[in-house]
C-alpha positions in Angstrom: -18.6 26.0 -21.0 -20.0 23.2 -23.0 -17.8 20.2 -22.7 -19.2 16.7 -22.7 -17.4 13.6 -21.1 -18.3 10.1 -21.8 -18.3 8.8 -18.2 -18.6 5.1 -17.3 -21.5 4.4 -14.8 -19.4 4.2 -11.6 -17.8 7.6 -12.6 -21.3 9.1 -13.4 -22.4 8.0 -9.6 -19.4 9.7 -8.2 -19.9 12.8 -10.2 -23.7 13.1 -9.1 -23.3 11.8 -5.6 -24.8 14.0 -3.0 -23.5 12.4 0.3 -21.2 14.4 2.4 -18.7 11.5 1.8 -18.2 9.4 -1.3 -16.0 6.3 -1.5 -15.2 5.1 -4.9 -13.8 1.5 -4.5 -12.3 0.1 -7.8 -9.7 -2.2 -9.3 -6.6 -0.9 -10.8 -7.3 0.9 -14.1 -10.8 1.7 -13.0 -10.8 5.4 -13.9 -10.5 6.8 -10.4 -8.3 9.4 -11.1 -10.0 10.5 -14.1 -13.1 11.3 -12.3 -11.4 12.8 -9.4 -9.8 15.2 -11.7 -13.1 16.4 -13.3 -14.7 16.9 -9.8 -11.6 19.0 -8.8 -11.7 21.0 -12.0 -15.7 21.7 -11.6 -15.1 22.8 -8.1 -12.3 24.9 -8.8 -14.2 26.9 -11.7 -17.2 27.1 -9.2 -15.0 28.9 -6.8 -14.4 26.3 -4.2 -10.9 25.6 -2.7 -9.8 22.0 -2.9 -7.2 19.8 -1.0 -6.1 16.7 -2.9 -3.6 14.2 -1.7 -2.0 11.1 -3.1 0.2 8.5 -1.5 3.5 10.5 -2.3 4.2 14.1 -3.9 5.6 12.2 -6.9 2.3 10.4 -7.6 0.3 13.6 -6.8 2.4 15.6 -9.4 2.4 13.0 -12.1 -0.9 11.7 -11.9 -3.6 13.7 -10.3 -2.2 17.1 -10.8 -1.5 16.5 -14.5 -4.9 15.2 -14.9 -6.5 18.3 -13.1 -4.7 20.6 -15.6 -6.0 18.6 -18.7 -9.4 19.0 -17.6 -9.1 22.6 -17.0 -7.5 23.1 -20.3 -10.4 21.0 -21.9 -12.8 23.3 -20.1 -11.0 26.4 -21.2 -10.4 27.7 -17.9 -7.7 29.9 -17.1 -5.3 28.8 -14.3 -1.9 28.8 -12.8 0.2 26.1 -11.5 3.0 25.6 -9.1 4.8 22.5 -8.9 6.9 24.1 -6.0 4.2 24.8 -3.7 2.0 21.9 -5.2 -1.1 24.3 -5.8 -3.2 25.1 -8.9 -5.2 28.4 -8.6 -8.1 29.6 -11.0 -9.4 33.3 -11.1 -12.7 33.9 -10.3 -13.4 37.4 -11.1 -12.2 40.4 -9.3 -9.3 39.6 -7.0 -10.9 36.2 -6.0 -9.5 32.8 -6.8 -10.1 29.2 -6.1 -7.1 27.1 -5.1 -6.2 23.2 -5.1 -3.8 22.5 -2.4 -1.7 19.5 -3.0 -0.3 17.1 -0.2 1.5 13.8 0.3 -0.1 11.3 2.8 3.3 10.2 3.5 3.6 9.8 7.4 6.3 12.2 7.6 4.1 14.8 6.0 1.0 14.2 8.2 1.3 17.5 10.1 1.8 19.7 7.3 -1.8 20.2 6.4 -2.6 21.4 10.1 -4.0 24.8 10.3 -5.6 25.1 6.7 -8.9 26.3 6.4 -11.7 27.6 4.1 -11.5 24.2 2.1 -14.9 23.2 0.5 -13.6 19.8 -1.3 -11.1 17.1 -0.1 -10.2 14.4 -2.5 -7.8 11.7 -1.2 -6.3 9.6 -3.9 -5.2 5.9 -3.1 -7.0 6.6 0.4 -6.1 3.0 1.6 -2.6 4.0 1.4 -3.3 7.1 4.0 -3.4 6.7 7.7 -6.6 7.4 9.5 -4.9 10.1 11.5 -4.0 11.6 8.0 -7.8 11.5 6.8 -8.8 13.0 10.2 -6.4 16.0 9.8 -7.5 16.7 6.4 -11.1 16.5 6.9 -10.6 19.3 9.8 -9.6 21.7 7.0 -13.5 21.6 5.9 -14.3 24.6 7.7 -14.6 28.4 7.4 -16.8 31.4 6.6 -17.0 30.5 3.1 -17.6 26.8 3.2 -21.0 25.5 2.7 -21.8 21.7 2.0 -18.2 20.5 2.1 -17.6 17.2 0.6 -15.1 14.5 0.7 -14.4 12.1 -2.2 -12.3 8.8 -1.1 -10.8 6.8 -4.1 -8.8 4.1 -3.8 -8.2 0.3 -4.7 -8.9 -1.6 -1.2 -6.3 -2.7 0.9 -6.7 -5.6 3.7 -6.7 -4.1 7.2 -6.9 -0.4 6.3 -8.9 2.0 7.7 -10.5 2.8 4.4 -11.9 -0.6 4.3 -13.2 -0.3 7.8 -14.8 2.9 6.8 -16.5 1.4 3.7 -17.9 -1.7 5.7 -19.2 0.8 8.2 -20.6 3.2 5.7 -22.1 1.2 2.6 -24.4 4.1 1.8 -21.3 6.1 0.6 -19.6 3.5 -1.2 -19.3 3.1 -5.1 -17.9 0.0 -6.5 -16.5 -1.1 -9.6 -13.8 -3.4 -11.1 -10.9 -2.9 -13.6 -13.1 -4.6 -16.1 -15.6 -1.7 -15.8 -13.5 0.6 -17.6 -14.3 -0.5 -21.2 -12.0 2.1 -22.7 -8.9 -0.2 -21.5 -7.2 -2.5 -24.1 -7.8 -6.3 -23.2 -4.4 -6.9 -23.1 -4.1 -4.8 -19.9 -6.2 -7.5 -18.3 -4.1 -10.4 -19.6 -1.1 -8.6 -18.0 -2.9 -8.4 -14.5 -4.3 -11.9 -14.8 -0.8 -13.1 -15.3 0.5 -11.2 -12.2 -2.2 -11.7 -9.8 -4.0 -14.7 -8.5 -6.3 -15.4 -5.6 -7.2 -12.7 -3.0 -4.9 -10.6 -4.6 -6.6 -10.8 -7.9 -10.1 -10.1 -6.1 -8.6 -7.2 -4.5 -6.5 -5.5 -7.4 -8.6 -6.3 -10.2 -12.2 -6.6 -8.9 -11.9 -4.0 -6.2 -13.3 -6.5 -3.5 -12.5 -5.9 0.1 -11.0 -9.1 1.2 -12.0 -9.3 5.1 -13.2 -13.1 5.7 -10.7 -15.1 7.9 -11.2 -18.5 9.0 -11.4 -19.0 12.8 -8.6 -21.7 12.8 -6.2 -19.6 10.9 -3.3 -18.3 13.0 -2.2 -15.8 10.4 -5.0 -14.9 7.8 -4.5 -14.7 3.8 -5.6 -11.0 4.1 -3.0 -10.3 6.4 -0.4 -11.7 4.0 -2.0 -9.4 1.2 -1.7 -6.4 3.2 2.1 -6.6 3.4 2.6 -7.8 -0.1 3.7 -4.8 -2.1 5.2 -6.7 -5.4 8.6 -5.1 -4.6 11.9 -5.9 -6.7 13.8 -8.6 -5.1 16.5 -7.2 -3.0 19.9 -8.6 -3.2 23.4 -8.3 -1.4 24.0 -8.5 2.2 21.0 -8.8 4.8 20.5 -7.6 8.3 19.1 -10.9 9.1 19.2 -14.6 7.5 17.0 -17.6 8.6 18.3 -20.7 7.4 16.6 -24.4 7.4 19.6 -26.9 6.4 18.2 -29.9 4.8 21.7 -31.5 4.1 21.3 -34.6 1.6 17.9 -36.3 0.4 14.9 -34.9 -1.3 14.5 -31.7 0.7 16.3 -28.5 0.0 18.2 -26.1 2.0 16.4 -22.7 2.3 17.6 -19.4 3.1 15.4 -16.1 3.6 16.6 -12.9 4.4 15.4 -9.3 5.8 16.6 -5.9 5.2 15.0 -2.7 6.1 12.1 -4.8 7.4 11.7 -6.4 3.7 11.7 -10.1 3.7 13.1 -12.0 0.6 14.0 -15.4 -0.5 18.1 -15.6 -1.0 18.2 -19.1 -2.1 17.2 -22.8 -2.1 19.7 -25.7 -3.0 19.4 -29.4 -2.9 22.2 -32.0 -2.1 24.8 -29.4 -1.2 27.4 -30.1 1.7 28.3 -27.6 4.4 30.9 -25.9 2.4 28.3 -25.5 -0.5 25.8 -24.2 1.8 28.4 -21.6 3.4 29.4 -20.5 0.0 25.8 -19.4 -0.7 25.3 -17.9 2.6 28.4 -15.6 2.3 26.5 -13.9 -0.9 24.1 -12.5 1.5 26.0 -12.2 4.6 28.7 -9.8 6.5 30.1 -10.4 9.8 27.2 -7.9 11.1 24.4 -10.0 9.8 22.7 -11.9 12.3 22.0 -15.5 11.1 19.5 -17.9 12.6 20.0 -21.5 11.7 17.5 -24.4 12.6 19.4 -26.8 14.8 16.5 -29.0 15.3 17.6 -32.7 14.4 21.4 -31.8 14.3 21.7 -31.5 10.5 23.1 -27.9 10.7 26.0 -28.6 13.1 28.7 -28.6 10.3 27.2 -25.1 9.0 27.0 -23.6 12.5 30.4 -24.9 13.5 32.2 -23.4 10.2 30.5 -19.9 10.6 31.1 -19.6 14.0 35.0 -20.4 13.5 35.0 -17.5 11.0 33.4 -15.0 13.2 30.0 -14.9 11.9 27.0 -13.8 14.3 25.0 -17.2 14.6 22.1 -18.4 16.7 21.5 -22.0 16.6 17.6 -22.7 17.2 15.9 -25.5 18.3 12.0 -25.4 17.8 11.2 -27.9 20.2 13.1 -26.0 23.0 11.1 -23.9 25.8 9.7 -20.7 24.9 10.3 -17.4 26.9 6.8 -16.7 26.7 5.1 -18.8 29.4 1.8 -18.9 27.1 3.5 -20.5 24.4 4.3 -24.2 24.4 7.6 -24.2 22.7 9.8 -22.1 20.7 8.2 -23.0 17.3 4.9 -21.6 18.8 6.1 -18.4 20.2 8.0 -17.8 16.8 4.5 -18.0 14.9 2.9 -15.7 17.5 5.8 -13.2 16.9 5.4 -13.4 13.3 1.8 -12.9 13.5 2.1 -9.7 15.3 4.6 -8.4 12.8 2.5 -9.1 9.6 -0.8 -7.8 11.5 1.1 -4.6 12.4 2.6 -4.5 8.8 6.1 -4.2 10.3 7.4 -6.2 7.6 6.7 -6.5 3.9 7.5 -8.8 1.1 
């Protein structure tokens, strides 16, 4: 086999790393999956069993497994693949063969890898999207009578508040860093697209591959916590499970409504100058009689909207932010709500 690959500096460092665990932290399009596929293919040809994971089976099938098969073909290796079992096997002489086992890091699949042994190489793609428990279970497969000098390769774009970020901070000697711009093979238009989509800390994280961890002492909810729940999902429409509405009535302010369905929060509408009937007309586009509607009743501006919706049988809670809190450690209902929001965001129980 005489194959030459023109690797980028960070890819070469990954390939030549001698540490038991190596983490490649890079921006999107940084060539992470490419070097992972080379490492996997070389180890399979050398007779070592490999476990490779991705955030979902679909991503594993269409990204990493496809790349590994390309590398094996380029290396003129004989191999057999099964998309049903998510395996790639390479004959190693006689009755021996090395096997690549593929697993999803989805939380529902966490225990599916338990009991597997005789694994020499572990590759976790988009490690920041996997759980720490999944990483620990996968690491336990690196044992057996044939296993010598097992290696772990973690590759990912960083994500705030993930175990992956914490691991990299605690083990800097294991970390190789790169930005999207370090991949000189990408067309410049790709970067323009990303620069138009991202800004601030999200830009630093997704393009430069930086682990955002600084939080000001006077912040109730940190910016990185918001980054952690921002997945750029498509805007959801139709009836919501919950609606939160701030009625502005007339003047320069606007009536604003946010909705939540399946723990995803989205902005439903913002209107200026509408009367109670106009506001209700907009609300009905996102509410059924089963939708729980919370309306800011502070100042009395929402009384008409509340009365009309109650008469029609909607589930309404009128909220006064200056009222007493149920939590004795909070001064009023507003501070209690902020504390509850902080917990939901830090626990990543909601997304935007």
